[in-house]
C-alpha positions as CSV (number, residue, x, y, z in Angstrom):
1,M,85.0,67.5,54.7
2,P,86.5,68.2,58.2
3,K,85.4,71.6,59.6
4,T,88.1,74.3,59.5
5,N,88.5,76.9,62.3
6,T,87.9,80.2,60.6
7,S,87.9,82.4,63.8
8,P,90.6,85.0,63.7
9,K,93.7,84.4,65.9
10,L,94.1,87.0,68.6
11,K,97.3,89.0,68.8
12,P,99.3,88.6,72.0
13,N,98.4,92.1,73.3
14,Q,94.7,91.3,72.7
15,K,95.0,88.0,74.6
16,L,96.5,89.9,77.6
17,A,93.8,92.5,77.3
18,D,91.1,89.8,77.5
19,A,92.9,88.3,80.5
20,L,93.0,91.7,82.2
21,Q,89.3,92.2,81.5
22,S,88.5,88.9,83.2
23,L,90.6,89.9,86.2
24,K,88.6,93.2,86.3
25,E,85.4,91.2,86.4
26,I,86.7,89.2,89.3
27,Q,87.7,92.3,91.2
28,D,84.4,94.0,90.5
29,K,82.8,91.1,92.5
30,Q,85.0,92.1,95.4
31,I,86.9,88.9,95.2
32,I,90.4,89.3,96.8
33,A,91.5,85.7,97.2
34,I,91.1,84.1,93.7
35,Y,90.8,80.3,93.6
36,T,92.0,78.7,90.4
37,D,88.5,77.8,89.2
38,T,87.5,81.5,89.3
39,F,89.4,82.3,86.2
40,K,87.5,82.0,82.9
41,T,90.3,80.0,81.2
42,V,93.6,78.5,82.2
43,K,95.2,80.7,79.6
44,H,93.9,83.8,81.3
45,R,95.4,82.7,84.6
46,Q,98.7,81.8,82.9
47,L,99.0,85.2,81.1
48,L,98.1,87.2,84.3
49,L,100.7,85.2,86.3
50,K,103.4,85.6,83.6
51,Y,103.0,89.3,83.4
52,G,102.8,89.9,87.1
53,F,99.1,90.9,87.4
54,I,98.5,88.1,89.9
55,K,100.8,86.1,92.2
56,E,100.3,82.7,93.6
57,V,99.9,82.6,97.4
58,S,99.3,78.9,98.0
59,K,98.7,76.0,95.6
60,G,95.6,77.0,93.5
61,W,95.2,80.4,95.2
62,Y,96.1,83.8,93.9
63,I,95.9,87.5,94.6
64,A,96.1,90.5,92.3
65,S,99.4,92.3,92.2
66,D,101.2,95.2,90.6
67,P,103.5,94.2,87.8
68,L,105.8,97.1,88.7
69,E,106.1,95.9,92.3
70,N,109.7,95.4,93.2
71,E,111.1,92.0,94.2
72,G,110.4,91.5,97.9
73,E,107.6,94.2,98.0
74,T,105.0,93.1,100.6
75,T,102.2,95.6,100.0
76,S,100.0,93.5,97.8
77,W,100.2,90.5,100.2
78,Y,99.7,92.4,103.4
79,S,96.8,94.4,102.0
80,A,95.1,91.1,100.9
81,Y,96.1,89.0,104.0
82,W,92.8,89.0,106.0
83,D,90.6,88.6,103.0
84,F,92.7,85.8,101.8
85,V,92.7,84.0,105.2
86,A,88.8,84.2,105.3
87,A,88.3,82.9,101.8
88,F,91.0,80.2,102.0
89,L,89.8,78.8,105.4
90,N,86.1,79.0,104.6
91,H,86.8,77.1,101.4
92,K,88.9,74.5,103.2
93,Y,86.9,74.0,106.4
94,G,83.5,75.5,105.8
95,K,82.2,76.5,109.3
96,E,84.4,74.1,111.1
97,W,87.3,76.5,112.1
98,C,88.1,79.5,114.1
99,L,91.1,81.6,115.1
100,A,92.8,80.6,118.4
101,A,91.7,82.6,121.4
102,D,94.9,84.8,121.5
103,Q,94.5,85.8,117.9
104,S,90.8,86.3,118.4
105,L,91.5,88.7,121.2
106,L,93.8,90.8,119.0
107,K,91.2,91.0,116.3
108,H,88.5,92.2,118.7
109,V,90.7,95.1,119.8
110,Q,91.5,95.9,116.1
111,N,95.1,95.0,116.2
112,T,95.2,94.2,112.5
113,S,99.0,93.7,112.2
114,I,100.0,90.8,110.0
115,P,101.1,87.9,112.3
116,E,104.1,85.8,111.3
117,Q,102.0,82.6,112.0
118,L,98.3,82.6,112.4
119,L,97.0,79.7,114.7
120,V,93.8,78.3,113.4
121,K,91.7,75.6,115.2
122,S,89.7,73.0,113.3
123,P,88.6,69.4,113.8
124,K,89.7,69.0,110.2
125,G,93.2,70.4,110.9
126,N,96.4,68.4,110.3
127,N,98.8,70.0,112.9
128,N,101.0,71.3,110.1
129,P,101.9,74.8,108.9
130,T,100.7,76.1,105.5
131,P,103.5,78.4,104.1
132,L,102.4,81.8,102.8
133,P,104.3,84.6,101.2
134,H,106.9,86.8,103.0
135,A,107.7,84.3,105.8
136,T,104.1,84.2,107.0
137,S,102.1,81.0,107.6
138,L,98.9,79.4,108.9
139,F,99.2,76.6,111.5
140,N,96.2,74.3,111.3
141,L,95.7,72.9,114.8
142,K,93.5,69.7,114.9
143,T,91.2,70.3,117.8
144,D,87.6,70.9,118.6
145,I,86.2,74.5,118.3
146,P,83.7,76.3,120.6
147,G,80.0,76.1,119.8
148,D,78.3,78.7,117.7
149,A,77.2,80.7,120.7
150,L,80.8,81.5,121.5
151,I,81.8,82.3,117.9
152,S,81.9,85.8,116.2
153,V,82.2,86.2,112.5
154,I,83.7,89.4,111.4
155,K,84.4,90.0,107.7
156,G,84.4,86.3,107.1
157,I,86.9,85.6,109.9
158,R,85.6,83.1,112.5
159,M,86.9,83.7,116.0
160,Y,86.1,83.4,119.7
161,D,83.7,86.1,120.8
162,L,85.3,88.8,123.1
163,P,84.3,87.3,126.5
164,S,85.4,83.8,125.4
165,S,88.7,85.0,124.0
166,L,89.5,86.6,127.3
167,V,88.6,83.5,129.2
168,Y,90.5,81.1,127.0
169,C,93.5,83.2,125.9
170,S,97.0,82.0,127.0
171,P,98.9,83.3,130.1
172,R,101.7,84.3,127.7
173,I,99.6,87.0,125.9
174,Y,99.4,89.0,129.1
175,V,103.1,89.5,128.7
176,T,103.6,89.7,124.9
177,H,100.5,91.8,124.2
178,S,99.7,93.5,127.5
179,L,98.3,96.6,125.9
180,D,95.9,94.6,123.7
181,V,94.7,92.5,126.6
182,R,94.1,95.6,128.7
183,A,92.2,97.1,125.8
184,A,90.0,93.9,125.6
185,L,89.4,93.9,129.3
186,S,88.3,97.6,129.1
187,M,85.6,96.7,126.6
188,I,83.8,94.4,129.1
189,R,81.0,96.4,130.8
190,D,80.2,94.0,133.7
191,A,81.0,90.6,135.0
192,S,77.8,89.0,133.5
193,E,79.6,89.1,130.1
194,V,82.3,86.6,131.2
195,L,80.7,84.7,134.1
196,P,78.5,82.4,132.0
197,V,81.6,81.1,130.0
198,L,83.6,80.7,133.2
199,L,80.9,79.0,135.2
200,E,79.7,76.6,132.5
201,N,82.8,74.4,132.8
202,G,83.8,75.4,136.3
203,H,86.9,77.3,135.2
204,S,88.0,78.4,138.6
205,T,91.7,78.8,137.7
206,L,90.8,80.9,134.6
207,A,88.4,82.9,136.7
208,G,91.0,83.7,139.3
209,R,93.4,84.9,136.6
210,L,90.7,87.0,134.9
211,A,89.7,88.6,138.2
212,G,93.3,89.5,138.8
213,A,93.5,91.0,135.3
214,F,90.4,93.1,135.8
215,R,91.8,94.4,139.2
216,N,95.0,95.3,137.4
217,I,93.2,97.8,135.2
218,G,91.2,99.2,138.0
219,R,87.9,97.4,137.4
220,E,87.5,96.3,141.0
221,M,83.8,95.7,140.8
222,I,84.1,93.2,138.0
223,A,87.0,91.4,139.8
224,D,85.0,91.2,143.1
225,Q,81.9,89.9,141.3
226,I,83.8,87.1,139.6
227,I,85.4,86.1,143.0
228,E,82.2,86.3,145.0
229,T,80.1,84.4,142.4
230,F,82.6,81.5,142.3
231,K,82.8,81.3,146.0
232,Q,79.0,81.3,146.3
233,A,79.0,78.4,143.8
234,D,81.4,76.5,146.2
235,Y,84.5,76.8,144.0
236,D,88.0,77.2,145.4
237,I,89.1,80.3,143.6
238,R,92.4,82.0,144.0
239,E,93.0,85.4,142.4
240,A,96.2,85.9,140.4
241,N,97.5,88.9,138.5
242,P,98.7,87.7,135.1
243,F,100.4,90.9,134.1
244,E,104.1,91.6,134.7
245,S,103.5,95.1,135.9
246,N,100.8,97.2,137.5
247,S,98.8,99.6,135.3
248,E,97.9,103.2,135.7
249,I,95.2,102.8,133.1
250,N,92.5,105.3,133.1
251,I,89.9,104.4,130.5
252,P,86.4,105.8,130.8
253,I,84.0,103.1,131.9
254,R,81.6,103.6,129.1
255,E,84.3,103.6,126.4
256,R,83.6,100.7,124.1
257,S,85.4,101.5,120.8
258,P,88.5,99.3,120.6
259,S,90.3,101.8,118.5
260,T,89.9,104.6,120.9
261,I,90.7,102.4,123.9
262,R,93.9,101.3,122.2
263,I,95.0,104.8,121.4
264,R,94.4,105.9,125.0
265,L,96.4,102.9,126.2
266,L,99.2,103.6,123.7
267,W,99.4,107.2,124.9
268,Q,99.5,106.2,128.6
269,E,102.0,103.5,128.2
270,M,104.4,105.3,125.9
271,R,104.6,108.8,127.3
272,K,107.0,107.9,130.2
273,K,109.5,106.5,127.8
274,I,109.4,109.7,125.7
275,I,109.9,111.9,128.7
276,Q,113.0,109.8,129.7
277,L,114.6,110.1,126.3
278,F,113.8,113.7,125.3
279,P,115.8,116.8,126.2
280,P,113.9,119.1,128.6
281,A,111.8,121.7,126.8
282,P,113.4,125.1,126.5
283,E,111.5,128.2,127.5
284,I,109.2,129.6,124.8
285,S,110.8,132.8,123.5
286,P,108.6,135.8,123.7
287,D,110.1,136.9,120.4
288,V,107.5,135.1,118.2
289,K,108.6,136.9,115.0
290,S,112.2,135.7,115.5
291,Y,111.0,132.0,116.0
292,L,108.9,132.2,112.8
293,Q,111.7,133.6,110.8
294,K,113.9,130.7,111.8
295,V,111.2,128.3,110.7
296,D,110.9,130.2,107.4
297,D,114.7,130.0,106.9
298,L,114.4,126.2,107.0
299,Y,111.6,125.9,104.5
300,L,113.7,124.9,101.4
301,T,115.6,122.2,103.3
302,D,112.5,120.9,105.1
303,A,110.4,120.7,101.9
304,Y,113.2,118.9,100.1
305,H,113.6,116.2,102.8
306,S,109.9,115.8,103.7
307,L,108.9,115.4,100.0
308,S,111.9,113.1,99.3
309,I,110.9,110.8,102.2
310,E,107.6,110.4,100.3
311,R,109.5,109.4,97.1
312,Y,108.7,112.6,95.2
313,K,111.5,113.5,92.8
314,V,112.1,117.1,93.7
315,S,115.1,119.4,93.6
316,P,115.9,122.6,95.6
317,E,115.5,124.5,92.3
318,L,112.0,123.1,91.7
319,I,111.0,123.8,95.3
320,A,112.3,127.4,95.1
321,R,110.5,128.0,91.8
322,V,107.1,126.7,92.9
323,S,107.3,128.8,96.1
324,S,107.9,132.0,94.1
325,G,106.2,134.0,91.4
326,E,108.0,132.0,88.7
327,W,105.5,129.1,89.1
328,N,102.2,129.4,87.2
329,S,100.0,126.4,86.8
330,K,97.6,128.3,84.6
331,S,100.0,129.4,81.9
332,N,102.8,126.9,82.2
333,K,101.7,123.5,80.9
334,E,104.7,121.7,82.3
335,D,104.0,123.1,85.8
336,R,100.4,122.1,85.5
337,K,101.1,118.5,84.4
338,Q,104.0,117.7,86.7
339,R,103.0,115.7,89.8
340,D,106.1,116.5,91.7
341,A,105.7,120.2,91.1
342,M,102.1,120.0,92.4
343,A,103.4,118.3,95.5
344,A,106.1,120.9,96.0
345,R,103.6,123.8,95.6
346,G,101.2,122.2,97.9
347,Y,103.9,121.8,100.5
348,Y,104.7,125.5,100.3
349,Q,101.0,126.4,100.8
350,A,100.6,124.0,103.7
351,F,103.9,125.1,105.3
352,N,102.6,128.7,105.4
353,Q,99.3,127.5,107.1
354,V,101.3,125.6,109.6
355,K,103.3,128.7,110.5
356,E,100.1,130.5,111.2
357,S,99.0,127.7,113.6
358,I,102.4,127.9,115.4
359,E,102.1,131.7,115.7
360,K,98.7,131.3,117.5
361,I,100.1,128.6,119.8
362,L,103.2,130.8,120.7
363,L,100.8,133.6,121.5
364,G,98.9,131.3,124.0
365,A,96.5,129.0,122.2
366,N,96.2,125.4,123.4
367,P,98.3,123.4,120.9
368,G,95.9,120.4,120.7
369,F,92.9,122.6,120.2
370,Q,94.6,124.7,117.6
371,A,95.9,121.7,115.7
372,E,92.4,120.1,115.7
373,R,91.0,123.4,114.3
374,D,93.6,123.9,111.7
375,H,94.9,120.5,110.4
376,S,92.1,120.2,107.8
377,R,93.3,123.5,106.4
378,W,96.9,122.2,106.2
379,F,95.6,119.2,104.3
380,R,93.5,121.2,101.8
381,E,96.5,123.5,101.0
382,L,98.8,120.4,100.6
383,F,96.6,119.1,97.8
384,D,95.0,122.2,96.4
385,P,97.5,122.6,93.5
386,S,96.9,119.0,92.4
387,V,93.2,119.7,92.3
388,A,93.7,122.9,90.4
389,A,95.9,121.0,87.9
390,G,93.3,118.3,87.4
391,I,95.5,115.6,88.9
392,L,93.0,115.1,91.8
393,Q,89.3,115.8,92.0
394,P,87.7,118.5,94.2
395,K,86.2,115.8,96.4
396,D,89.7,114.7,97.3
397,L,89.9,117.8,99.5
398,A,86.8,116.8,101.5
399,G,88.9,115.5,104.4
400,Y,89.2,112.1,106.1
401,R,89.3,109.0,103.9
402,N,86.2,107.0,102.9
403,H,88.1,103.8,102.0
404,Q,90.5,101.4,103.6
405,V,94.1,102.4,103.1
406,Y,97.3,100.4,103.3
407,I,100.9,101.4,104.1
408,G,103.6,100.1,101.7
409,N,105.7,97.2,103.1
410,S,104.1,97.6,106.5
411,K,102.6,94.8,108.6
412,H,100.4,97.5,110.3
413,V,97.0,97.8,108.7
414,P,95.4,101.2,109.6
415,I,92.1,101.0,111.3
416,N,88.8,101.0,109.3
417,I,86.8,104.1,108.4
418,D,84.3,104.0,111.3
419,A,87.1,103.4,113.8
420,M,89.2,106.2,112.3
421,R,86.4,108.7,112.8
422,D,86.2,107.6,116.4
423,A,89.9,107.8,116.9
424,M,90.7,111.3,115.5
425,P,88.8,113.3,118.1
426,V,90.5,111.2,120.8
427,L,93.9,112.0,119.4
428,F,93.2,115.7,119.6
429,E,91.6,115.3,123.1
430,L,94.9,113.7,124.2
431,L,97.0,116.4,122.6
432,T,94.9,119.1,124.3
433,Q,95.2,117.5,127.7
434,E,99.0,116.5,127.5
435,S,101.3,118.7,129.6
436,E,104.6,117.6,128.0
437,A,105.5,119.1,124.6
438,S,107.9,116.2,123.8
439,V,105.0,113.7,124.3
440,R,102.7,115.8,122.1
441,A,105.3,115.9,119.4
442,V,106.3,112.2,119.3
443,L,102.9,110.7,120.0
444,G,101.1,113.3,117.9
445,H,103.2,112.2,114.9
446,F,103.1,108.5,115.6
447,I,99.4,108.2,116.5
448,F,98.4,110.4,113.5
449,V,100.2,108.0,111.0
450,Y,99.0,105.0,113.0
451,I,95.4,106.1,112.4
452,H,96.3,107.2,108.8
453,P,93.2,109.4,108.4
454,Y,93.8,110.5,104.8
455,M,94.2,108.6,101.6
456,D,97.5,110.4,101.0
457,G,99.7,112.9,102.7
458,N,99.7,111.3,106.1
459,G,103.5,111.3,106.5
460,R,103.8,115.0,105.7
461,M,100.8,115.9,107.9
462,G,102.4,113.8,110.7
463,R,105.6,115.7,110.4
464,F,103.8,119.1,110.4
465,L,101.9,118.0,113.5
466,M,105.2,117.0,115.2
467,N,106.8,120.4,114.5
468,V,103.7,122.3,115.7
469,M,103.9,120.4,119.0
470,L,107.7,120.9,119.2
471,A,107.1,124.6,118.8
472,S,104.6,124.6,121.6
473,G,107.4,123.6,124.0
474,G,110.0,126.0,122.6
475,Y,111.8,123.3,120.7
476,P,113.2,124.3,117.2
477,W,111.6,123.2,113.9
478,T,113.2,119.8,113.3
479,I,113.8,118.2,109.9
480,I,113.9,114.4,109.5
481,P,116.6,113.9,106.9
482,V,115.8,111.7,103.9
483,E,119.1,109.9,104.5
484,S,117.6,108.5,107.7
485,R,114.4,107.3,106.0
486,T,115.0,103.6,106.6
487,R,115.6,104.2,110.3
488,Y,112.6,106.5,110.6
489,M,110.2,104.0,108.9
490,K,111.6,101.0,110.8
491,A,111.0,102.9,114.1
492,L,107.4,103.8,113.1
493,E,106.8,100.1,112.1
494,Q,108.2,98.9,115.5
495,A,105.9,101.3,117.3
496,S,102.8,100.3,115.2
497,V,103.3,96.6,115.2
498,E,105.1,95.9,118.5
499,Q,103.7,98.9,120.5
500,D,107.3,99.8,121.4
501,I,107.9,103.6,121.0
502,T,111.5,103.4,122.2
503,A,113.3,103.5,118.8
504,F,111.0,106.2,117.4
505,A,111.2,108.4,120.5
506,A,115.0,108.0,120.6
507,F,115.3,108.9,116.9
508,I,113.2,112.1,117.2
509,A,115.0,113.0,120.5
510,E,118.4,112.6,118.8
511,I,117.7,115.0,115.9
512,V,115.9,117.5,118.2
513,R,118.9,117.5,120.5
514,E,121.3,118.0,117.5
515,T,119.2,120.8,116.2
516,M,119.1,122.5,119.6
517,N,122.9,122.3,119.7
518,G,123.1,124.2,116.4
519,N,124.2,121.2,114.4
520,E,122.8,120.8,110.8
521,V,121.0,117.5,110.7
522,A,119.7,117.9,107.2
523,K,121.3,119.5,104.1
524,L,120.4,120.3,100.6
525,P,122.1,118.2,97.9
526,G,125.4,119.6,96.9
527,K,125.9,121.6,100.1
């Protein structure tokens, strides 16, 4: 008799549960780019794709995704981008590939923004683009690659090492990414790092350009050593400055962290534009009590707009209740459970701590020093109610993040944990040294969210920092209205990805000016 199949048929929900278990096992192995053969069964792959738990990136390649992600949402792709690129290209070309010199340079200075097209070199390339999600692509350039001695491998990405990327980068990058090139140049300690690459093939033209670039950033000794060495080797070398403008760069010689170099450069290059756009700082009123009362009067409106920008669903009534005695997380179960109520209560507690910081600054404390000292307290108060309610764990109040974080729908990928810990002291150092309150306010906010030091709350903390710095110059407390969220986020994206602060500075300057003129830039709903 033929054998009958007596195994029980799985219900649809059990089939999906099994597929999700297989996806969990893949993710537990830290696999981000999932090749089709990685799935246990074809059915698992089909079910996960059907219900939106994975999405296809390229033929036979997938990444995990959120089924609730809206159409056009880019977060899952941007957060997986570099892991996908590494896995995809290593699978396709083995060790016979590397990023082009320009993109290698950007990676060395930790510019992790997602490029529209990534140029990849390989002798196995086909000189054709590989389309990827959200208008991104890889271009596989068929060409030889440098020897292993000139290759760096960072998190699976094969690239020119730093000296070679500087030698072989295109003249165009000095114009399109001048800040990044200056950051890369600043990481070179002496001429011996670049001279072997230059001399091996007699690159006198490239040497002249590099010497001019080093002189542009004030590294005269390295420039002179390049020129003198080539002349002694009987090369005809002519120095040329590849940058469009001269630099007033002032990076400590021994500074090697690319993240801190980039932040110092961003600060130096952006501050002049902010000063041009901002209204002059008013005199600080000696009536500190009156200033703080005006801040207090804006609390309800500020909390509504700042929380709404972060997509919390709050009402003026909820905000008023959690900032009064009517709110009680211990006896009121609804208050204890409601995430939005916890956020509103945390905002109230943090707001009061921020006012204390402002008072000390108005009484003479250095704004950067005071913010460095107090900002961890603002953060703890911001999330304390969520910990008390059991929504978060006590360890979530510990401080700076211990994991990589991503920003929804942004091509900017915040710097890694180690770089973040290097960068935060530099931010407060720059705030402490900066003489212009407008620069402290705009760049304090921007650089804070650019670094993204916390797993959550970075936007609210950035706006608190902005207002503390505005107060330090006598400017009024300024509310960013939720109705301007799109413009606000777009301007921050432009500053992060294109290193252009103009739109963000103009936006903040506009609402500060309106506030100074007594105009109401933000209202509560129904008013």
